[in-house]
All heavy atoms as a GROMACS GRO file, in nm:
protein
  623
    1MET      N    1   0.086  -0.118   0.000
    1MET     CA    2   0.000   0.000   0.000
    1MET      C    3   0.090   0.123   0.000
    1MET      O    4   0.182   0.135   0.078
    1MET     CB    5  -0.089  -0.003   0.124
    1MET     CG    6  -0.186   0.112   0.128
    1MET     SD    7  -0.297   0.110   0.267
    1MET     CE    8  -0.381  -0.044   0.242
    2SER      N    9   0.060   0.212  -0.088
    2SER     CA   10   0.143   0.332  -0.099
    2SER      C   11   0.095   0.442  -0.007
    2SER      O   12  -0.020   0.443   0.040
    2SER     CB   13   0.141   0.382  -0.244
    2SER     OG   14   0.013   0.436  -0.274
    3LYS      N   15   0.184   0.536   0.018
    3LYS     CA   16   0.150   0.654   0.098
    3LYS      C   17   0.031   0.726   0.036
    3LYS      O   18  -0.059   0.771   0.107
    3LYS     CB   19   0.272   0.746   0.106
    3LYS     CG   20   0.249   0.876   0.178
    3LYS     CD   21   0.373   0.962   0.176
    3LYS     CE   22   0.341   1.101   0.221
    3LYS     NZ   23   0.449   1.194   0.203
    4LYS      N   24   0.029   0.733  -0.096
    4LYS     CA   25  -0.079   0.802  -0.166
    4LYS      C   26  -0.213   0.733  -0.138
    4LYS      O   27  -0.315   0.799  -0.120
    4LYS     CB   28  -0.050   0.808  -0.315
    4LYS     CG   29  -0.146   0.893  -0.392
    4LYS     CD   30  -0.097   0.915  -0.533
    4LYS     CE   31  -0.192   1.011  -0.602
    4LYS     NZ   32  -0.128   1.098  -0.695
    5HIS      N   33  -0.214   0.601  -0.134
    5HIS     CA   34  -0.336   0.526  -0.107
    5HIS      C   35  -0.387   0.554   0.035
    5HIS      O   36  -0.507   0.574   0.055
    5HIS     CB   37  -0.313   0.376  -0.127
    5HIS     CG   38  -0.435   0.295  -0.101
    5HIS    ND1   39  -0.542   0.290  -0.188
    5HIS    CD2   40  -0.468   0.217   0.004
    5HIS    CE1   41  -0.635   0.213  -0.138
    5HIS    NE2   42  -0.593   0.166  -0.022
    6ILE      N   43  -0.298   0.557   0.131
    6ILE     CA   44  -0.336   0.587   0.269
    6ILE      C   45  -0.392   0.729   0.278
    6ILE      O   46  -0.496   0.752   0.341
    6ILE     CB   47  -0.217   0.568   0.366
    6ILE    CG1   48  -0.179   0.420   0.372
    6ILE    CG2   49  -0.250   0.622   0.505
    6ILE    CD1   50  -0.051   0.391   0.446
    7GLU      N   51  -0.326   0.822   0.212
    7GLU     CA   52  -0.375   0.961   0.212
    7GLU      C   53  -0.516   0.969   0.153
    7GLU      O   54  -0.601   1.041   0.204
    7GLU     CB   55  -0.280   1.051   0.132
    7GLU     CG   56  -0.150   1.080   0.203
    7GLU     CD   57  -0.056   1.165   0.119
    7GLU    OE1   58  -0.096   1.213   0.010
    7GLU    OE2   59   0.059   1.182   0.162
    8GLU      N   60  -0.540   0.895   0.046
    8GLU     CA   61  -0.672   0.897  -0.018
    8GLU      C   62  -0.778   0.837   0.074
    8GLU      O   63  -0.890   0.888   0.082
    8GLU     CB   64  -0.669   0.823  -0.153
    8GLU     CG   65  -0.795   0.839  -0.232
    8GLU     CD   66  -0.834   0.984  -0.262
    8GLU    OE1   67  -0.746   1.070  -0.281
    8GLU    OE2   68  -0.955   1.010  -0.266
    9CYS      N   69  -0.745   0.730   0.146
    9CYS     CA   70  -0.838   0.672   0.242
    9CYS      C   71  -0.875   0.772   0.350
    9CYS      O   72  -0.992   0.786   0.388
    9CYS     CB   73  -0.778   0.546   0.305
    9CYS     SG   74  -0.769   0.406   0.195
   10VAL      N   75  -0.775   0.843   0.400
   10VAL     CA   76  -0.799   0.945   0.504
   10VAL      C   77  -0.885   1.057   0.446
   10VAL      O   78  -0.982   1.101   0.509
   10VAL     CB   79  -0.666   0.999   0.561
   10VAL    CG1   80  -0.690   1.118   0.651
   10VAL    CG2   81  -0.590   0.889   0.635
   11ARG      N   82  -0.852   1.101   0.327
   11ARG     CA   83  -0.927   1.210   0.262
   11ARG      C   84  -1.074   1.171   0.246
   11ARG      O   85  -1.165   1.248   0.278
   11ARG     CB   86  -0.863   1.243   0.127
   11ARG     CG   87  -0.918   1.367   0.060
   11ARG     CD   88  -0.839   1.403  -0.065
   11ARG     NE   89  -0.706   1.453  -0.031
   11ARG     CZ   90  -0.592   1.384  -0.049
   11ARG    NH1   91  -0.594   1.265  -0.103
   11ARG    NH2   92  -0.476   1.435  -0.013
   12GLU      N   93  -1.099   1.051   0.196
   12GLU     CA   94  -1.236   1.004   0.175
   12GLU      C   95  -1.311   0.993   0.308
   12GLU      O   96  -1.429   1.028   0.317
   12GLU     CB   97  -1.237   0.871   0.102
   12GLU     CG   98  -1.199   0.882  -0.044
   12GLU     CD   99  -1.188   0.747  -0.112
   12GLU    OE1  100  -1.235   0.645  -0.056
   12GLU    OE2  101  -1.131   0.743  -0.223
   13SER      N  102  -1.243   0.944   0.410
   13SER     CA  103  -1.306   0.933   0.542
   13SER      C  104  -1.342   1.069   0.598
   13SER      O  105  -1.449   1.088   0.658
   13SER     CB  106  -1.214   0.859   0.640
   13SER     OG  107  -1.200   0.725   0.602
   14LEU      N  108  -1.253   1.167   0.580
   14LEU     CA  109  -1.282   1.302   0.628
   14LEU      C  110  -1.397   1.366   0.551
   14LEU      O  111  -1.481   1.434   0.610
   14LEU     CB  112  -1.156   1.390   0.619
   14LEU     CG  113  -1.048   1.358   0.722
   14LEU    CD1  114  -0.919   1.430   0.688
   14LEU    CD2  115  -1.095   1.394   0.862
   15GLN      N  116  -1.403   1.342   0.422
   15GLN     CA  117  -1.516   1.393   0.343
   15GLN      C  118  -1.647   1.332   0.394
   15GLN      O  119  -1.747   1.402   0.409
   15GLN     CB  120  -1.497   1.363   0.193
   15GLN     CG  121  -1.384   1.438   0.128
   15GLN     CD  122  -1.406   1.589   0.121
   15GLN    OE1  123  -1.512   1.641   0.150
   15GLN    NE2  124  -1.301   1.660   0.082
   16GLY      N  125  -1.644   1.202   0.425
   16GLY     CA  126  -1.762   1.137   0.481
   16GLY      C  127  -1.799   1.192   0.617
   16GLY      O  128  -1.917   1.207   0.650
   17TYR      N  129  -1.699   1.225   0.697
   17TYR     CA  130  -1.722   1.284   0.829
   17TYR      C  131  -1.798   1.415   0.815
   17TYR      O  132  -1.896   1.440   0.884
   17TYR     CB  133  -1.588   1.304   0.900
   17TYR     CG  134  -1.598   1.378   1.031
   17TYR    CD1  135  -1.645   1.314   1.146
   17TYR    CD2  136  -1.560   1.512   1.040
   17TYR    CE1  137  -1.654   1.382   1.267
   17TYR    CE2  138  -1.568   1.580   1.161
   17TYR     CZ  139  -1.616   1.514   1.274
   17TYR     OH  140  -1.624   1.582   1.393
   18PHE      N  141  -1.753   1.499   0.721
   18PHE     CA  142  -1.820   1.628   0.700
   18PHE      C  143  -1.962   1.608   0.645
   18PHE      O  144  -2.054   1.680   0.685
   18PHE     CB  145  -1.738   1.719   0.608
   18PHE     CG  146  -1.634   1.798   0.682
   18PHE    CD1  147  -1.503   1.755   0.687
   18PHE    CD2  148  -1.668   1.914   0.748
   18PHE    CE1  149  -1.407   1.827   0.757
   18PHE    CE2  150  -1.573   1.988   0.819
   18PHE     CZ  151  -1.442   1.943   0.824
   19ARG      N  152  -1.979   1.510   0.558
   19ARG     CA  153  -2.115   1.481   0.509
   19ARG      C  154  -2.206   1.439   0.624
   19ARG      O  155  -2.320   1.484   0.635
   19ARG     CB  156  -2.112   1.371   0.402
   19ARG     CG  157  -2.081   1.419   0.263
   19ARG     CD  158  -2.108   1.312   0.158
   19ARG     NE  159  -2.039   1.187   0.184
   19ARG     CZ  160  -1.913   1.160   0.148
   19ARG    NH1  161  -1.841   1.252   0.085
   19ARG    NH2  162  -1.858   1.044   0.174
   20ASP      N  163  -2.153   1.353   0.711
   20ASP     CA  164  -2.231   1.303   0.824
   20ASP      C  165  -2.266   1.413   0.924
   20ASP      O  166  -2.366   1.401   0.996
   20ASP     CB  167  -2.157   1.191   0.896
   20ASP     CG  168  -2.146   1.064   0.812
   20ASP    OD1  169  -2.216   1.054   0.708
   20ASP    OD2  170  -2.066   0.977   0.849
   21LEU      N  171  -2.185   1.517   0.928
   21LEU     CA  172  -2.215   1.628   1.020
   21LEU      C  173  -2.342   1.703   0.978
   21LEU      O  174  -2.405   1.768   1.062
   21LEU     CB  175  -2.098   1.727   1.024
   21LEU     CG  176  -1.977   1.687   1.106
   21LEU    CD1  177  -1.867   1.792   1.090
   21LEU    CD2  178  -2.011   1.666   1.252
   22GLY      N  179  -2.376   1.693   0.852
   22GLY     CA  180  -2.498   1.757   0.804
   22GLY      C  181  -2.504   1.906   0.830
   22GLY      O  182  -2.609   1.959   0.867
   23GLY      N  183  -2.392   1.974   0.812
   23GLY     CA  184  -2.390   2.119   0.831
   23GLY      C  185  -2.352   2.164   0.971
   23GLY      O  186  -2.330   2.283   0.994
   24GLU      N  187  -2.346   2.072   1.066
   24GLU     CA  188  -2.302   2.107   1.202
   24GLU      C  189  -2.154   2.145   1.200
   24GLU      O  190  -2.078   2.099   1.115
   24GLU     CB  191  -2.323   1.989   1.298
   24GLU     CG  192  -2.467   1.952   1.322
   24GLU     CD  193  -2.542   2.059   1.399
   24GLU    OE1  194  -2.486   2.115   1.494
   24GLU    OE2  195  -2.658   2.086   1.364
   25THR      N  196  -2.114   2.226   1.295
   25THR     CA  197  -1.976   2.270   1.305
   25THR      C  198  -1.893   2.162   1.375
   25THR      O  199  -1.929   2.118   1.484
   25THR     CB  200  -1.966   2.401   1.384
   25THR    OG1  201  -2.046   2.500   1.319
   25THR    CG2  202  -1.822   2.451   1.392
   26PRO      N  203  -1.783   2.118   1.312
   26PRO     CA  204  -1.697   2.018   1.378
   26PRO      C  205  -1.625   2.079   1.497
   26PRO      O  206  -1.607   2.200   1.505
   26PRO     CB  207  -1.599   1.978   1.268
   26PRO     CG  208  -1.598   2.092   1.172
   26PRO     CD  209  -1.731   2.158   1.181
   27ASP      N  210  -1.583   1.993   1.589
   27ASP     CA  211  -1.511   2.038   1.708
   27ASP      C  212  -1.406   1.936   1.746
   27ASP      O  213  -1.434   1.816   1.750
   27ASP     CB  214  -1.610   2.057   1.824
   27ASP     CG  215  -1.542   2.113   1.948
   27ASP    OD1  216  -1.471   2.214   1.936
   27ASP    OD2  217  -1.559   2.052   2.056
   28GLY      N  218  -1.285   1.982   1.770
   28GLY     CA  219  -1.179   1.893   1.817
   28GLY      C  220  -1.135   1.789   1.716
   28GLY      O  221  -1.095   1.679   1.753
   29MET      N  222  -1.140   1.826   1.590
   29MET     CA  223  -1.108   1.729   1.484
   29MET      C  224  -0.966   1.676   1.491
   29MET      O  225  -0.944   1.557   1.468
   29MET     CB  226  -1.131   1.791   1.347
   29MET     CG  227  -1.275   1.799   1.306
   29MET     SD  228  -1.290   1.858   1.136
   29MET     CE  229  -1.208   1.727   1.045
   30TYR      N  230  -0.872   1.762   1.520
   30TYR     CA  231  -0.732   1.719   1.520
   30TYR      C  232  -0.711   1.608   1.622
   30TYR      O  233  -0.659   1.501   1.590
   30TYR     CB  234  -0.638   1.836   1.547
   30TYR     CG  235  -0.493   1.794   1.542
   30TYR    CD1  236  -0.426   1.784   1.422
   30TYR    CD2  237  -0.425   1.760   1.659
   30TYR    CE1  238  -0.294   1.742   1.416
   30TYR    CE2  239  -0.293   1.718   1.655
   30TYR     CZ  240  -0.229   1.709   1.533
   30TYR     OH  241  -0.099   1.666   1.529
   31ASP      N  242  -0.753   1.631   1.746
   31ASP     CA  243  -0.736   1.530   1.851
   31ASP      C  244  -0.813   1.403   1.818
   31ASP      O  245  -0.763   1.292   1.840
   31ASP     CB  246  -0.780   1.585   1.986
   31ASP     CG  247  -0.683   1.689   2.042
   31ASP    OD1  248  -0.565   1.689   2.001
   31ASP    OD2  249  -0.725   1.769   2.127
   32MET      N  250  -0.934   1.417   1.764
   32MET     CA  251  -1.013   1.301   1.727
   32MET      C  252  -0.941   1.219   1.621
   32MET      O  253  -0.931   1.097   1.632
   32MET     CB  254  -1.150   1.346   1.675
   32MET     CG  255  -1.243   1.233   1.638
   32MET     SD  256  -1.281   1.199   1.464
   32MET     CE  257  -1.267   1.348   1.376
   33LEU      N  258  -0.888   1.286   1.520
   33LEU     CA  259  -0.822   1.216   1.413
   33LEU      C  260  -0.695   1.146   1.462
   33LEU      O  261  -0.669   1.030   1.425
   33LEU     CB  262  -0.789   1.311   1.298
   33LEU     CG  263  -0.734   1.245   1.173
   33LEU    CD1  264  -0.832   1.144   1.116
   33LEU    CD2  265  -0.698   1.348   1.069
   34VAL      N  266  -0.617   1.214   1.545
   34VAL     CA  267  -0.496   1.152   1.599
   34VAL      C  268  -0.534   1.025   1.678
   34VAL      O  269  -0.471   0.921   1.661
   34VAL     CB  270  -0.417   1.252   1.686
   34VAL    CG1  271  -0.307   1.181   1.764
   34VAL    CG2  272  -0.356   1.362   1.599
   35ARG      N  273  -0.638   1.033   1.759
   35ARG     CA  274  -0.680   0.916   1.838
   35ARG      C  275  -0.721   0.799   1.748
   35ARG      O  276  -0.680   0.686   1.772
   35ARG     CB  277  -0.797   0.951   1.929
   35ARG     CG  278  -0.761   1.016   2.059
   35ARG     CD  279  -0.877   1.018   2.158
   35ARG     NE  280  -1.004   1.060   2.099
   35ARG     CZ  281  -1.044   1.186   2.084
   35ARG    NH1  282  -0.966   1.284   2.122
   35ARG    NH2  283  -1.161   1.213   2.029
   36VAL      N  284  -0.802   0.827   1.646
   36VAL     CA  285  -0.853   0.716   1.565
   36VAL      C  286  -0.748   0.658   1.471
   36VAL      O  287  -0.762   0.544   1.428
   36VAL     CB  288  -0.981   0.754   1.486
   36VAL    CG1  289  -1.092   0.795   1.579
   36VAL    CG2  290  -0.956   0.859   1.381
   37VAL      N  291  -0.643   0.733   1.440
   37VAL     CA  292  -0.537   0.682   1.355
   37VAL      C  293  -0.427   0.617   1.438
   37VAL      O  294  -0.371   0.513   1.401
   37VAL     CB  295  -0.478   0.794   1.265
   37VAL    CG1  296  -0.354   0.748   1.193
   37VAL    CG2  297  -0.583   0.841   1.166
   38GLU      N  298  -0.397   0.675   1.553
   38GLU     CA  299  -0.284   0.629   1.634
   38GLU      C  300  -0.304   0.487   1.687
   38GLU      O  301  -0.211   0.406   1.681
   38GLU     CB  302  -0.260   0.726   1.749
   38GLU     CG  303  -0.129   0.702   1.821
   38GLU     CD  304  -0.099   0.812   1.920
   38GLU    OE1  305  -0.182   0.837   2.011
   38GLU    OE2  306   0.008   0.874   1.906
   39LYS      N  307  -0.422   0.455   1.735
   39LYS     CA  308  -0.443   0.323   1.794
   39LYS      C  309  -0.421   0.210   1.692
   39LYS      O  310  -0.342   0.119   1.718
   39LYS     CB  311  -0.580   0.312   1.859
   39LYS     CG  312  -0.599   0.179   1.930
   39LYS     CD  313  -0.727   0.172   2.007
   39LYS     CE  314  -0.736   0.038   2.080
   39LYS     NZ  315  -0.858   0.028   2.158
   40PRO      N  316  -0.486   0.214   1.574
   40PRO     CA  317  -0.459   0.106   1.479
   40PRO      C  318  -0.314   0.105   1.430
   40PRO      O  319  -0.259  -0.002   1.403
   40PRO     CB  320  -0.558   0.129   1.365
   40PRO     CG  321  -0.616   0.263   1.386
   40PRO     CD  322  -0.593   0.300   1.529
   41LEU      N  323  -0.253   0.222   1.420
   41LEU     CA  324  -0.112   0.229   1.382
   41LEU      C  325  -0.028   0.151   1.483
   41LEU      O  326   0.055   0.067   1.447
   41LEU     CB  327  -0.065   0.374   1.374
   41LEU     CG  328   0.085   0.396   1.356
   41LEU    CD1  329   0.133   0.342   1.222
   41LEU    CD2  330   0.118   0.544   1.370
   42LEU      N  331  -0.051   0.178   1.611
   42LEU     CA  332   0.025   0.110   1.716
   42LEU      C  333  -0.003  -0.040   1.716
   42LEU      O  334   0.089  -0.121   1.731
   42LEU     CB  335  -0.008   0.171   1.852
   42LEU     CG  336   0.035   0.317   1.872
   42LEU    CD1  337  -0.019   0.370   2.004
   42LEU    CD2  338   0.185   0.334   1.863
   43GLU      N  339  -0.129  -0.077   1.697
   43GLU     CA  340  -0.165  -0.220   1.696
   43GLU      C  341  -0.093  -0.294   1.584
   43GLU      O  342  -0.035  -0.402   1.607
   43GLU     CB  343  -0.316  -0.235   1.680
   43GLU     CG  344  -0.396  -0.194   1.800
   43GLU     CD  345  -0.545  -0.186   1.774
   43GLU    OE1  346  -0.587  -0.168   1.657
   43GLU    OE2  347  -0.620  -0.198   1.871
   44VAL      N  348  -0.096  -0.237   1.466
   44VAL     CA  349  -0.034  -0.304   1.350
   44VAL      C  350   0.117  -0.309   1.363
   44VAL      O  351   0.178  -0.414   1.340
   44VAL     CB  352  -0.078  -0.235   1.219
   44VAL    CG1  353   0.002  -0.287   1.101
   44VAL    CG2  354  -0.228  -0.256   1.196
   45VAL      N  355   0.177  -0.198   1.402
   45VAL     CA  356   0.324  -0.196   1.415
   45VAL      C  357   0.369  -0.292   1.524
   45VAL      O  358   0.464  -0.368   1.504
   45VAL     CB  359   0.376  -0.053   1.440
   45VAL    CG1  360   0.524  -0.054   1.477
   45VAL    CG2  361   0.354   0.033   1.316
   46MET      N  362   0.301  -0.292   1.638
   46MET     CA  363   0.339  -0.385   1.745
   46MET      C  364   0.325  -0.529   1.700
   46MET      O  365   0.410  -0.613   1.731
   46MET     CB  366   0.255  -0.358   1.871
   46MET     CG  367   0.292  -0.232   1.944
   46MET     SD  368   0.462  -0.231   2.007
   46MET     CE  369   0.451  -0.361   2.130
   47SER      N  370   0.221  -0.559   1.626
   47SER     CA  371   0.203  -0.695   1.575
   47SER      C  372   0.317  -0.735   1.482
   47SER      O  373   0.375  -0.843   1.496
   47SER     CB  374   0.069  -0.704   1.502
   47SER     OG  375   0.054  -0.831   1.442
   48HIS      N  376   0.352  -0.647   1.390
   48HIS     CA  377   0.460  -0.678   1.294
   48HIS      C  378   0.597  -0.680   1.362
   48HIS      O  379   0.688  -0.745   1.312
   48HIS     CB  380   0.459  -0.579   1.178
   48HIS     CG  381   0.352  -0.610   1.079
   48HIS    ND1  382   0.368  -0.699   0.975
   48HIS    CD2  383   0.225  -0.564   1.069
   48HIS    CE1  384   0.257  -0.707   0.906
   48HIS    NE2  385   0.168  -0.626   0.960
   49ALA      N  386   0.608  -0.612   1.475
   49ALA     CA  387   0.734  -0.612   1.551
   49ALA      C  388   0.734  -0.722   1.657
   49ALA      O  389   0.821  -0.723   1.745
   49ALA     CB  390   0.756  -0.476   1.617
   50ASP      N  391   0.638  -0.814   1.648
   50ASP     CA  392   0.626  -0.924   1.746
   50ASP      C  393   0.622  -0.871   1.888
   50ASP      O  394   0.682  -0.929   1.979
   50ASP     CB  395   0.740  -1.025   1.729
   50ASP     CG  396   0.738  -1.093   1.593
   50ASP    OD1  397   0.627  -1.122   1.543
   50ASP    OD2  398   0.846  -1.115   1.536
   51ASN      N  399   0.552  -0.759   1.908
   51ASN     CA  400   0.536  -0.694   2.038
   51ASN      C  401   0.668  -0.649   2.101
   51ASN      O  402   0.675  -0.627   2.222
   51ASN     CB  403   0.456  -0.782   2.135
   51ASN     CG  404   0.312  -0.790   2.093
   51ASN    OD1  405   0.250  -0.688   2.063
   51ASN    ND2  406   0.258  -0.910   2.090
   52ASN      N  407   0.771  -0.634   2.018
   52ASN     CA  408   0.899  -0.584   2.066
   52ASN      C  409   0.892  -0.431   2.064
   52ASN      O  410   0.895  -0.368   1.958
   52ASN     CB  411   1.011  -0.636   1.976
   52ASN     CG  412   1.148  -0.592   2.020
   52ASN    OD1  413   1.170  -0.474   2.048
   52ASN    ND2  414   1.240  -0.686   2.025
   53GLN      N  415   0.882  -0.372   2.182
   53GLN     CA  416   0.865  -0.227   2.192
   53GLN      C  417   0.984  -0.150   2.138
   53GLN      O  418   0.967  -0.045   2.075
   53GLN     CB  419   0.837  -0.186   2.337
   53GLN     CG  420   0.703  -0.232   2.386
   53GLN     CD  421   0.679  -0.195   2.530
   53GLN    OE1  422   0.739  -0.102   2.583
   53GLN    NE2  423   0.589  -0.268   2.596
   54SER      N  424   1.102  -0.199   2.159
   54SER     CA  425   1.221  -0.130   2.108
   54SER      C  426   1.220  -0.126   1.956
   54SER      O  427   1.248  -0.022   1.894
   54SER     CB  428   1.348  -0.198   2.158
   54SER     OG  429   1.358  -0.186   2.297
   55ARG      N  430   1.189  -0.239   1.894
   55ARG     CA  431   1.184  -0.246   1.748
   55ARG      C  432   1.072  -0.156   1.695
   55ARG      O  433   1.090  -0.079   1.600
   55ARG     CB  434   1.160  -0.390   1.702
   55ARG     CG  435   1.163  -0.405   1.551
   55ARG     CD  436   1.142  -0.548   1.506
   55ARG     NE  437   1.232  -0.639   1.572
   55ARG     CZ  438   1.197  -0.760   1.618
   55ARG    NH1  439   1.075  -0.806   1.602
   55ARG    NH2  440   1.285  -0.836   1.678
   56ALA      N  441   0.954  -0.164   1.757
   56ALA     CA  442   0.840  -0.083   1.714
   56ALA      C  443   0.871   0.066   1.727
   56ALA      O  444   0.840   0.145   1.638
   56ALA     CB  445   0.715  -0.119   1.794
   57ALA      N  446   0.933   0.103   1.838
   57ALA     CA  447   0.968   0.244   1.859
   57ALA      C  448   1.064   0.291   1.750
   57ALA      O  449   1.049   0.402   1.697
   57ALA     CB  450   1.030   0.263   1.997
   58GLU      N  451   1.160   0.208   1.716
   58GLU     CA  452   1.256   0.243   1.610
   58GLU      C  453   1.183   0.262   1.477
   58GLU      O  454   1.206   0.360   1.406
   58GLU     CB  455   1.362   0.133   1.597
   58GLU     CG  456   1.467   0.162   1.494
   58GLU     CD  457   1.570   0.050   1.483
   58GLU    OE1  458   1.590  -0.024   1.581
   58GLU    OE2  459   1.628   0.038   1.374
   59TRP      N  460   1.094   0.170   1.443
   59TRP     CA  461   1.020   0.180   1.317
   59TRP      C  462   0.935   0.306   1.312
   59TRP      O  463   0.917   0.367   1.207
   59TRP     CB  464   0.930   0.059   1.299
   59TRP     CG  465   1.001  -0.071   1.274
   59TRP    CD1  466   1.136  -0.089   1.256
   59TRP    CD2  467   0.942  -0.199   1.266
   59TRP    NE1  468   1.163  -0.222   1.237
   59TRP    CE2  469   1.046  -0.292   1.242
   59TRP    CE3  470   0.813  -0.246   1.277
   59TRP    CZ2  471   1.022  -0.428   1.228
   59TRP    CZ3  472   0.789  -0.382   1.262
   59TRP    CH2  473   0.893  -0.472   1.238
   60LEU      N  474   0.878   0.343   1.428
   60LEU     CA  475   0.791   0.460   1.434
   60LEU      C  476   0.868   0.592   1.449
   60LEU      O  477   0.809   0.700   1.435
   60LEU     CB  478   0.694   0.446   1.552
   60LEU     CG  479   0.587   0.339   1.535
   60LEU    CD1  480   0.520   0.309   1.670
   60LEU    CD2  481   0.484   0.381   1.431
   61GLY      N  482   0.996   0.582   1.478
   61GLY     CA  483   1.075   0.702   1.500
   61GLY      C  484   1.043   0.768   1.634
   61GLY      O  485   1.050   0.889   1.648
   62LEU      N  486   1.008   0.684   1.732
   62LEU     CA  487   0.973   0.732   1.865
   62LEU      C  488   1.072   0.681   1.968
   62LEU      O  489   1.133   0.576   1.948
   62LEU     CB  490   0.834   0.681   1.906
   62LEU     CG  491   0.713   0.727   1.826
   62LEU    CD1  492   0.588   0.653   1.875
   62LEU    CD2  493   0.696   0.876   1.839
   63ASN      N  494   1.082   0.752   2.078
   63ASN     CA  495   1.155   0.702   2.194
   63ASN      C  496   1.073   0.586   2.252
   63ASN      O  497   0.950   0.591   2.251
   63ASN     CB  498   1.167   0.818   2.294
   63ASN     CG  499   1.231   0.776   2.423
   63ASN    OD1  500   1.168   0.709   2.505
   63ASN    ND2  501   1.356   0.816   2.441
   64ARG      N  502   1.138   0.483   2.302
   64ARG     CA  503   1.068   0.367   2.356
   64ARG      C  504   0.972   0.407   2.468
   64ARG      O  505   0.861   0.355   2.480
   64ARG     CB  506   1.166   0.261   2.406
   64ARG     CG  507   1.097   0.132   2.446
   64ARG     CD  508   1.198   0.030   2.502
   64ARG     NE  509   1.130  -0.076   2.571
   64ARG     CZ  510   1.079  -0.069   2.692
   64ARG    NH1  511   1.086   0.044   2.760
   64ARG    NH2  512   1.019  -0.172   2.748
   65ASN      N  513   1.015   0.500   2.554
   65ASN     CA  514   0.927   0.544   2.664
   65ASN      C  515   0.802   0.616   2.611
   65ASN      O  516   0.694   0.601   2.666
   65ASN     CB  517   1.003   0.636   2.760
   65ASN     CG  518   1.107   0.560   2.840
   65ASN    OD1  519   1.093   0.441   2.865
   65ASN    ND2  520   1.214   0.629   2.876
   66THR      N  521   0.818   0.691   2.503
   66THR     CA  522   0.703   0.758   2.441
   66THR      C  523   0.607   0.654   2.384
   66THR      O  524   0.485   0.664   2.401
   66THR     CB  525   0.750   0.854   2.330
   66THR    OG1  526   0.838   0.950   2.388
   66THR    CG2  527   0.632   0.923   2.263
   67LEU      N  528   0.662   0.552   2.318
   67LEU     CA  529   0.578   0.444   2.265
   67LEU      C  530   0.502   0.377   2.378
   67LEU      O  531   0.382   0.354   2.368
   67LEU     CB  532   0.662   0.342   2.189
   67LEU     CG  533   0.586   0.217   2.145
   67LEU    CD1  534   0.470   0.252   2.052
   67LEU    CD2  535   0.680   0.116   2.082
   68ARG      N  536   0.573   0.344   2.485
   68ARG     CA  537   0.509   0.277   2.598
   68ARG      C  538   0.394   0.362   2.654
   68ARG      O  539   0.286   0.311   2.683
   68ARG     CB  540   0.612   0.247   2.707
   68ARG     CG  541   0.556   0.169   2.823
   68ARG     CD  542   0.669   0.119   2.914
   68ARG     NE  543   0.614   0.047   3.025
   68ARG     CZ  544   0.568  -0.077   3.020
   68ARG    NH1  545   0.568  -0.143   2.906
   68ARG    NH2  546   0.521  -0.137   3.128
   69LYS      N  547   0.416   0.493   2.666
   69LYS     CA  548   0.313   0.584   2.716
   69LYS      C  549   0.190   0.579   2.625
   69LYS      O  550   0.076   0.573   2.670
   69LYS     CB  551   0.369   0.725   2.724
   69LYS     CG  552   0.269   0.831   2.767
   69LYS     CD  553   0.332   0.969   2.766
   69LYS     CE  554   0.225   1.074   2.772
   69LYS     NZ  555   0.266   1.200   2.719
   70LYS      N  556   0.214   0.581   2.494
   70LYS     CA  557   0.103   0.577   2.398
   70LYS      C  558   0.030   0.443   2.403
   70LYS      O  559  -0.093   0.437   2.392
   70LYS     CB  560   0.154   0.605   2.257
   70LYS     CG  561   0.198   0.750   2.239
   70LYS     CD  562   0.250   0.776   2.099
   70LYS     CE  563   0.288   0.920   2.082
   70LYS     NZ  564   0.175   1.012   2.091
   71LEU      N  565   0.103   0.335   2.421
   71LEU     CA  566   0.040   0.203   2.433
   71LEU      C  567  -0.052   0.198   2.556
   71LEU      O  568  -0.161   0.142   2.550
   71LEU     CB  569   0.147   0.093   2.440
   71LEU     CG  570   0.228   0.071   2.313
   71LEU    CD1  571   0.344  -0.023   2.340
   71LEU    CD2  572   0.140   0.017   2.200
   72VAL      N  573  -0.006   0.256   2.666
   72VAL     CA  574  -0.088   0.261   2.788
   72VAL      C  575  -0.210   0.348   2.765
   72VAL      O  576  -0.322   0.310   2.801
   72VAL     CB  577  -0.003   0.311   2.908
   72VAL    CG1  578  -0.092   0.343   3.026
   72VAL    CG2  579   0.102   0.207   2.945
   73GLU      N  580  -0.192   0.466   2.702
   73GLU     CA  581  -0.304   0.556   2.676
   73GLU      C  582  -0.413   0.489   2.595
   73GLU      O  583  -0.532   0.513   2.616
   73GLU     CB  584  -0.255   0.680   2.598
   73GLU     CG  585  -0.176   0.778   2.679
   73GLU     CD  586  -0.116   0.890   2.595
   73GLU    OE1  587  -0.140   0.894   2.471
   73GLU    OE2  588  -0.044   0.973   2.652
   74HIS      N  589  -0.374   0.403   2.502
   74HIS     CA  590  -0.470   0.334   2.415
   74HIS      C  591  -0.512   0.198   2.471
   74HIS      O  592  -0.577   0.119   2.402
   74HIS     CB  593  -0.413   0.319   2.274
   74HIS     CG  594  -0.405   0.448   2.199
   74HIS    ND1  595  -0.514   0.511   2.145
   74HIS    CD2  596  -0.298   0.528   2.170
   74HIS    CE1  597  -0.477   0.622   2.086
   74HIS    NE2  598  -0.347   0.635   2.100
   75LYS      N  599  -0.469   0.170   2.595
   75LYS     CA  600  -0.502   0.044   2.662
   75LYS      C  601  -0.455  -0.078   2.581
   75LYS      O  602  -0.523  -0.178   2.571
   75LYS     CB  603  -0.652   0.035   2.691
   75LYS     CG  604  -0.700   0.144   2.785
   75LYS     CD  605  -0.850   0.136   2.806
   75LYS     CE  606  -0.903   0.232   2.906
   75LYS     NZ  607  -0.874   0.370   2.894
   76LEU      N  608  -0.335  -0.065   2.526
   76LEU     CA  609  -0.276  -0.174   2.449
   76LEU      C  610  -0.170  -0.249   2.529
   76LEU      O  611  -0.110  -0.342   2.480
   76LEU     CB  612  -0.215  -0.119   2.319
   76LEU     CG  613  -0.316  -0.057   2.223
   76LEU    CD1  614  -0.245   0.005   2.103
   76LEU    CD2  615  -0.418  -0.161   2.177
   77LEU      N  616  -0.152  -0.208   2.654
   77LEU     CA  617  -0.062  -0.279   2.746
   77LEU      C  618  -0.139  -0.322   2.867
   77LEU      O  619  -0.228  -0.255   2.912
   77LEU     CB  620   0.053  -0.189   2.791
   77LEU     CG  621   0.173  -0.180   2.701
   77LEU    CD1  622   0.282  -0.095   2.766
   77LEU    CD2  623   0.228  -0.313   2.663
   0.00000   0.00000   0.00000
């Protein structure tokens, strides 16, 4: 899957989000989007890294402690 394909999926989902709002004003979109993207990202990367936090952190470009904090926040630990 290419970066362009992922971007298009996100774009289409956001367009659907605005359609579903039916003219209502969105609120807190940035935090909402980060939450809904971050959890599956962490789940997939951890799975491919065989739950090795050091390896996953390296792949994500994060400090291991930051990764661990995010895993706890998403109840993945």
